[in-house]
C-alpha positions in Angstrom: 6.8 -32.1 -6.8 5.6 -35.5 -8.1 3.7 -35.7 -11.3 0.0 -34.9 -10.7 -2.9 -37.1 -11.8 -4.1 -36.6 -15.3 -7.7 -36.0 -14.3 -8.9 -32.6 -13.1 -11.5 -31.9 -10.5 -14.6 -29.8 -11.1 -14.5 -26.0 -10.9 -14.5 -24.2 -7.6 -16.4 -21.0 -7.8 -15.4 -17.6 -6.3 -16.1 -13.9 -7.1 -12.4 -13.1 -7.0 -9.3 -15.3 -6.9 -6.2 -13.7 -5.4 -2.8 -15.3 -6.1 -0.2 -14.6 -3.4 -0.7 -14.4 0.4 1.8 -11.6 1.1 0.6 -8.3 2.6 -0.9 -7.1 -0.7 -3.0 -10.2 -1.3 -4.1 -10.5 2.3 -5.3 -6.9 2.5 -7.1 -7.2 -0.8 -8.7 -10.5 0.0 -9.8 -9.3 3.4 -11.4 -6.2 2.0 -13.3 -8.1 -0.6 -14.6 -10.7 1.9 -15.7 -8.0 4.3 -17.7 -6.6 1.4 -19.6 -9.9 1.3 -17.8 -11.4 -1.7 -16.6 -15.0 -2.1 -12.8 -14.9 -2.2 -10.2 -17.6 -2.7 -6.6 -16.9 -1.8 -4.0 -19.2 -3.5 -0.5 -19.4 -2.1 2.3 -21.5 -3.3 4.0 -21.7 0.1 2.9 -24.0 2.9 0.7 -22.5 5.6 3.3 -20.7 7.6 4.2 -17.0 8.1 7.9 -16.6 8.0 9.7 -14.6 10.6 12.3 -13.7 8.0 11.4 -10.6 6.1 12.8 -7.8 4.0 10.2 -5.0 4.7 10.5 -3.3 8.0 8.9 0.2 7.7 5.3 1.2 7.7 4.7 4.9 6.8 1.9 7.3 7.9 -0.4 6.9 4.9 -0.3 3.1 5.2 -1.1 3.3 8.9 -4.1 5.5 7.9 -5.2 2.8 5.6 -4.8 0.2 8.3 -6.7 2.5 10.7 -9.6 2.4 8.3 -9.7 -1.3 8.9 -9.3 -1.2 12.7 -5.7 -2.6 12.6 -3.4 0.3 13.0 -3.4 0.7 16.8 -2.6 -3.0 17.4 0.3 -2.8 14.9 1.7 0.4 16.3 1.6 -1.0 19.9 4.0 -3.8 18.8 6.3 -1.7 16.8 8.9 1.0 17.3 8.0 4.6 16.5 10.7 6.8 14.8 10.2 10.6 15.0 13.5 11.4 13.4 15.3 10.1 10.3 19.0 10.6 9.8 20.0 10.5 6.1 23.5 10.6 4.7 25.0 11.8 8.0 23.6 15.3 7.5 19.9 15.5 6.7 17.4 15.0 9.4 13.7 14.5 8.6 11.0 14.8 11.2 7.7 12.9 10.5 6.2 14.8 13.5 5.4 17.6 11.0 2.8 15.4 9.3 -0.9 16.3 9.8 -1.8 12.7 10.6 -2.8 10.6 13.5 0.5 8.8 12.8 3.2 11.4 12.7 6.0 8.9 12.8 7.6 6.0 10.9 6.8 2.6 12.4 9.5 0.0 12.3 8.0 -3.4 12.5 8.7 -6.7 10.6 6.6 -7.5 7.6 5.5 -10.7 9.2 3.7 -8.7 12.0 1.7 -6.9 9.2 0.9 -10.3 7.6 -0.3 -11.8 10.9 -2.8 -9.0 11.4 -4.0 -9.1 7.8 -4.3 -12.9 7.7 -6.3 -13.0 10.9 -8.7 -10.4 9.5 -9.0 -12.2 6.2 -9.9 -15.5 7.9 -12.5 -13.8 10.1 -14.0 -12.3 7.0 -14.4 -15.7 5.4 -11.6 -15.8 2.8 -10.9 -19.4 1.6 -7.1 -20.0 2.0 -5.5 -22.6 -0.3 -1.9 -23.1 0.6 0.5 -25.4 -1.3 -1.4 -24.4 -4.4 0.7 -23.6 -7.6 -1.0 -21.8 -10.4 -0.3 -23.6 -13.7 -2.1 -21.2 -16.0 -5.5 -19.6 -16.6 -7.8 -18.5 -19.4 -10.2 -15.6 -19.4 -13.4 -15.0 -21.3 -16.2 -12.4 -21.3 -17.6 -13.7 -18.1 -14.7 -14.7 -15.9 -11.3 -16.4 -15.5 -10.6 -20.1 -15.1 -7.4 -21.0 -13.2 -5.6 -24.3 -13.4 -3.7 -25.1 -10.2 -1.9 -28.0 -8.7 -1.7 -29.0 -5.0 -1.1 -32.3 -3.2 -4.4 -33.7 -4.4 -3.7 -33.2 -8.1 -4.7 -30.6 -10.7 -7.8 -28.5 -10.1 -9.8 -25.7 -11.8 -11.1 -22.7 -10.0 -13.4 -20.2 -11.6 -14.0 -16.5 -10.7 -15.2 -13.3 -12.2 -11.8 -11.6 -11.6 -8.3 -12.7 -10.9 -5.6 -10.6 -9.1 -1.9 -11.5 -9.2 -0.2 -10.4 -6.0 2.4 -13.1 -6.3 5.6 -11.0 -6.2 8.4 -10.1 -8.5 8.5 -13.6 -10.0 4.7 -13.5 -10.6 3.2 -16.5 -12.4 0.1 -14.4 -13.2 2.2 -11.8 -14.9 4.2 -14.4 -16.8 1.0 -16.2 -17.9 -0.3 -12.9 -19.3 2.9 -12.5 -21.3 3.3 -9.1 -19.7 6.7 -7.5 -20.0 8.4 -6.3 -16.9 10.8 -3.7 -18.3 13.6 -2.2 -16.2 17.0 -3.3 -14.9 18.9 -4.5 -11.8 20.4 -1.6 -10.0 22.3 -3.3 -7.2 23.6 -6.8 -6.9 24.6 -8.5 -3.6 22.7 -6.5 -1.1 23.0 -8.0 2.4 20.2 -8.1 4.9 20.6 -9.1 8.5 18.9 -8.9 11.9 21.5 -8.5 14.6 22.1 -7.3 18.1 24.4 -4.3 18.8 26.8 -3.6 21.6 26.6 0.2 20.9 23.4 2.0 19.9 23.6 4.3 16.8 22.8 8.0 17.5 19.5 7.6 15.6 17.1 4.7 15.6 17.2 4.8 11.8 20.6 5.7 10.2 21.5 5.5 6.6 24.6 6.6 4.6 26.6 5.8 1.5 30.0 6.8 0.2 30.1 5.6 -3.4 31.7 2.2 -2.7 29.3 1.2 0.1 25.9 1.7 1.5 24.4 0.8 4.9 21.1 1.3 6.8 20.5 0.3 10.4 17.0 0.4 11.9 15.9 -0.5 15.4 12.9 -2.8 16.0 12.8 -1.5 19.6 13.3 -4.9 21.1 17.1 -5.1 21.0 17.1 -6.4 17.4 18.4 -4.1 14.6 17.8 -4.6 10.8 20.9 -4.0 8.7 20.9 -3.5 5.0 24.4 -3.2 3.4 26.1 -3.1 0.0 29.8 -3.2 -0.8 30.9 -2.4 -4.3 34.0 -4.6 -3.9 32.2 -7.7 -2.6 29.7 -8.7 -5.3 28.2 -12.2 -5.2 25.2 -14.0 -6.6 22.0 -14.2 -4.5 22.6 -17.8 -3.5 26.2 -17.2 -2.3 26.5 -17.6 1.5 26.8 -14.4 3.5 28.3 -14.0 7.0 28.3 -11.5 9.8 31.9 -10.3 8.9 30.5 -9.1 5.5 27.7 -7.2 7.3 30.1 -5.6 9.7 32.4 -4.5 6.8 29.5 -2.8 5.0 28.5 -0.9 8.1 32.1 0.2 8.9 32.7 1.4 5.3 29.4 3.4 5.1 28.8 4.4 8.7 32.2 4.4 10.2 31.3 1.7 12.8 29.8 -1.7 13.0 28.4 -0.9 16.5 29.5 -4.2 17.8 27.2 -6.4 15.8 26.7 -9.9 17.2 24.2 -12.7 17.5 22.7 -12.5 14.0 19.1 -13.9 13.9 19.4 -14.3 10.1 21.4 -13.1 7.1 20.3 -13.0 3.5 21.6 -11.8 0.2 19.4 -10.3 -2.6 19.5 -8.0 -5.6 17.5 -4.8 -6.2 15.6 -4.2 -9.4 13.8 -1.2 -10.9 10.9 -2.5 -13.0 7.2 -1.8 -13.7 4.7 -3.4 -16.0 3.0 -1.1 -18.5 -0.5 -2.3 -17.7 -2.0 -3.2 -14.3 -5.1 -4.6 -15.9 -5.6 -7.0 -18.8 -9.3 -7.8 -19.2 -10.4 -9.5 -16.0 -6.9 -10.0 -14.6 -5.1 -7.5 -12.5 -1.5 -7.1 -11.1 -0.8 -5.5 -7.8 2.1 -5.0 -5.5 5.5 -6.5 -6.4 3.9 -8.3 -9.3 3.4 -4.9 -10.9 6.4 -3.0 -9.8 9.8 -3.5 -8.1 12.2 -0.8 -6.8 15.1 -0.3 -4.5 14.6 -0.5 -0.7 15.7 3.1 -0.3 13.0 5.1 1.4 11.2 2.0 2.7 8.3 2.5 0.3 8.0 -1.1 -1.0 5.4 -2.8 1.2 3.6 0.6 1.7 3.1 1.1 -2.1 1.9 -2.5 -2.4 -0.7 -2.2 0.4 -2.0 1.0 -1.1 -2.4 -0.8 -4.5 -4.7 -3.2 -2.7 -6.7 -0.5 -1.0 -7.3 1.2 -4.3 -8.4 -1.9 -6.1 -10.5 -3.6 -3.5 -13.4 -1.2 -3.2 -13.6 -0.9 -7.0 -13.9 -4.6 -7.5 -16.6 -4.8 -4.8 -18.6 -1.9 -6.4 -18.5 -3.6 -9.8 -19.3 -7.1 -8.6 -22.2 -5.8 -6.5 -23.7 -3.9 -9.4 -23.1 -0.4 -8.0 -20.6 0.7 -10.7 -19.8 -0.1 -14.3 -16.8 -2.2 -15.2 -15.1 1.0 -16.5 -14.5 2.0 -12.8 -11.8 -0.8 -12.8 -9.8 1.1 -15.4 -9.2 3.8 -12.9 -6.9 1.4 -11.0 -4.4 1.8 -13.8 -4.8 5.5 -14.2 -4.5 6.1 -10.5 -1.9 3.6 -9.3 0.5 3.3 -12.3 1.7 6.9 -11.9 2.2 6.3 -8.2 4.3 3.2 -8.9 6.3 5.2 -11.4 6.9 8.0 -8.9 8.1 5.5 -6.2 10.6 4.1 -8.7 11.9 7.6 -9.3 12.2 8.7 -5.7 13.6 5.4 -4.3 16.1 5.3 -7.2 17.1 8.9 -6.6 17.7 8.2 -2.9 19.8 5.2 -3.8 21.9 7.1 -6.4 22.5 10.0 -4.0 23.7 7.5 -1.3 26.1 6.0 -3.8 27.7 9.2 -5.1 31.4 8.5 -5.3 33.0 11.7 -6.6 34.2 14.3 -4.1 32.2 17.1 -5.8 29.1 14.9 -5.8 29.3 14.1 -2.1 29.9 17.7 -1.3 26.8 18.6 -3.2 24.9 15.9 -1.3 26.0 17.4 2.0 25.0 20.9 0.9 21.6 19.7 -0.2 21.1 17.9 3.1 21.9 21.1 5.0 19.4 23.0 2.9 16.7 20.5 3.7 17.5 21.0 7.4 17.3 24.8 7.2 14.4 25.3 4.8 11.2 23.9 6.4 9.1 23.7 3.2 11.7 21.4 1.6 11.8 19.2 4.7 8.0 19.0 4.9 7.8 18.2 1.2 10.4 15.4 1.6 8.6 13.9 4.6 5.2 14.0 2.9 6.6 12.3 -0.2 8.3 9.5 1.7 5.3 9.0 4.0 2.7 8.7 1.1 0.7 11.5 2.6 1.1 13.6 -0.6 -0.4 11.0 -2.9 -3.3 12.2 -4.9 -5.3 11.0 -7.9 -6.3 12.7 -11.1 -9.5 14.7 -11.1 -11.7 15.7 -14.0 -11.3 19.2 -15.5 -13.3 21.7 -13.5 -13.6 19.5 -10.4 -13.3 20.9 -6.9 -9.6 21.4 -5.8 -10.0 18.7 -3.1 -11.1 16.0 -5.6 -8.6 13.2 -5.7 -6.7 14.3 -2.6 -6.2 12.3 0.6 -8.9 13.0 3.1 -7.4 13.8 6.6 -8.8 12.1 9.7 -11.6 14.6 10.2 -13.2 15.0 13.6 -16.9 14.7 13.3 -19.8 16.2 15.2 -20.6 13.1 17.2 -17.1 12.7 18.4 -16.1 10.0 16.0 -13.3 10.2 13.4 -13.6 9.8 9.6 -11.3 6.8 9.5 -13.5 5.0 12.1 -16.4 5.4 9.7 -14.4 4.1 6.8 -14.1 0.8 8.7 -17.6 0.1 7.3 -16.1 -0.1 3.8 -18.5 2.5 2.4 -18.5 6.0 1.0 -18.7 8.7 3.7 -20.6 12.0 3.0 -19.6 14.8 5.3 -21.7 17.9 5.4 -23.0 20.5 7.8 -25.2 19.0 10.5 -28.5 20.5 9.3 -28.0 18.9 5.9 -27.1 15.3 7.0 -30.4 15.0 8.8 -32.4 14.9 5.6 -30.1 12.6 3.7 -31.3 9.0 3.8 -29.6 7.2 0.9 -29.0 3.4 0.9 -27.3 2.5 4.1 -25.3 -0.3 2.5 -23.6 2.1 0.2 -23.2 5.4 2.1 -22.5 6.7 5.6 -23.5 10.3 6.4 -21.7 12.4 9.0 -21.6 16.1 10.1 -18.6 18.3 10.5 -17.4 18.9 14.0 -16.7 22.4 13.0 -18.6 25.1 11.2 -17.2 24.2 7.8 -19.8 24.3 4.9 -18.0 22.2 2.3 -19.7 18.9 1.4 -17.3 16.0 0.9 -17.9 12.6 -0.5 -15.0 10.3 0.6 -14.2 7.1 -1.1 -13.7 3.8 0.9 -9.9 4.2 0.4 -9.9 7.6 2.1 -9.6 9.8 -1.0 -12.1 12.6 -1.9 -14.3 11.6 -4.7 -16.3 14.8 -4.9 -16.7 18.1 -3.0 -18.6 21.4 -3.3 -18.6 24.8 -1.7 -21.7 25.9 -3.5 -24.2 27.8 -1.3 -27.3 28.0 -3.5 -29.6 25.1 -2.3 -30.6 24.1 -5.9 -27.1 24.0 -7.2 -25.7 22.2 -4.1 -28.5 19.6 -4.1 -28.2 18.8 -7.8 -24.5 18.4 -7.6 -24.9 16.0 -4.7 -27.5 13.9 -6.5 -25.2 13.6 -9.5 -22.2 12.7 -7.3 -24.1 10.0 -5.3 -25.6 8.5 -8.5 -22.2 8.3 -10.1 -20.1 7.1 -7.2 -22.5 5.0 -5.1 -25.2 4.0 -7.5 -27.7 5.7 -5.1 -30.5 7.5 -6.9 -32.0 10.2 -4.7 -34.9 12.2 -6.0 -35.2 16.0 -5.5 -37.9 17.3 -3.2 -41.5 16.7 -4.4 -40.9 13.7 -6.7 -42.7 11.2 -4.4 -41.7 7.8 -3.1 -39.0 7.0 -5.7 -36.5 8.4 -3.2 -36.3 10.6 -0.1 -35.8 14.3 -0.7 -32.4 15.9 -0.5 -32.2 19.5 0.9 -28.8 21.1 0.7 -28.3 24.5 2.2 -30.7 26.6 4.3 
């Protein structure tokens, strides 16, 4: 890029600047804009969405998050549902056991996810600035000033908060001086999209034998994604890769190349296991691949990134709109850092199991796979872990057992679903029908709904679909006091007890 002019333009103002227009940045920016905030999205690339992509799997929990934004059904319609996963030639996992509206794994290219999220972000009013390179930034007590360069020169942009979603080579992370500890675990991984003469037995097949590893997944349109690795053919990321190398990986790991032909693209990359120690530094946050990197085993990469964004977005909106203190933003670290660490462990374990080379190790792997097939609790646990359905967040000591857990897609008394209500971007209070009729808190902060069943539990569900608070108390005074405290803490809504006059409508909980 030619040398930019020495002068700098005046500040452009936003509530939040997001750096990086991949899936993480697009989801985050769209959420914030839909909440009514001014959002600028900076992207170093030109204004194009590539049809070449590494991510290809969307798991059930991520589909639930997209459902809460009205996007899941459209994405599912264009993808390929997998109801059976074949691992290491022996284990078979069935996502159909998941208690979810999406009991399957969706195979769809990352660029299809990006198209949906980009369209939503534009409709919500996000300001996109492509061909914009971040040169650095400074933060103070009131905000962050970003220096960036585009075709018009060097500019400054000012925002209350900055979020780096700019990938494993994150400029935001490097500017912070944040370490990215870890290591490279595999060099010279091959990715290719090809056509096959012979279909594999399973639409998603993966196996390894110590010297090689291969995965083949069907997009459902005649194109198959292949990921392969050959211990004896190691090359740098920029070395050319051909179809013969892809075929060889598949034959070594799977016993067949299934007649691969007509490659749409072939690429080479390496796989790292890394994680930053802190997801927040003052008014600057890291999310997605800028915060963590791990092996492609398990297909959890893009899913973990999107769920980072879903966790952070509602918290930024609550703080910027004065409903919550800045300390709420610290929970992004306490909730998401352990999840990132767990994904590093599980994806790394899958990879290492796939690459076992000793005869005893491979025999133990086969035995373990057979046990997973025979013992249903083990199979269910594995499926829940890979799908993200089992993710939960820490709760305070003494909290209700449901606190911090994922809320299922509850059927409500009026025939709607919980995740349809979550599309409003607000907390949802679910209680027995006779109780919701007397709850009239601020409509811009809370939606009330009644159970479609006779359940008596009162639940307060966060905008990201996790349970913030619950009670099974039956005494009206205890139940009402607990609800008032929860609403004040989580939504900033002050509701007065009965008889206190016009300061707030009465809350009557229990008959």
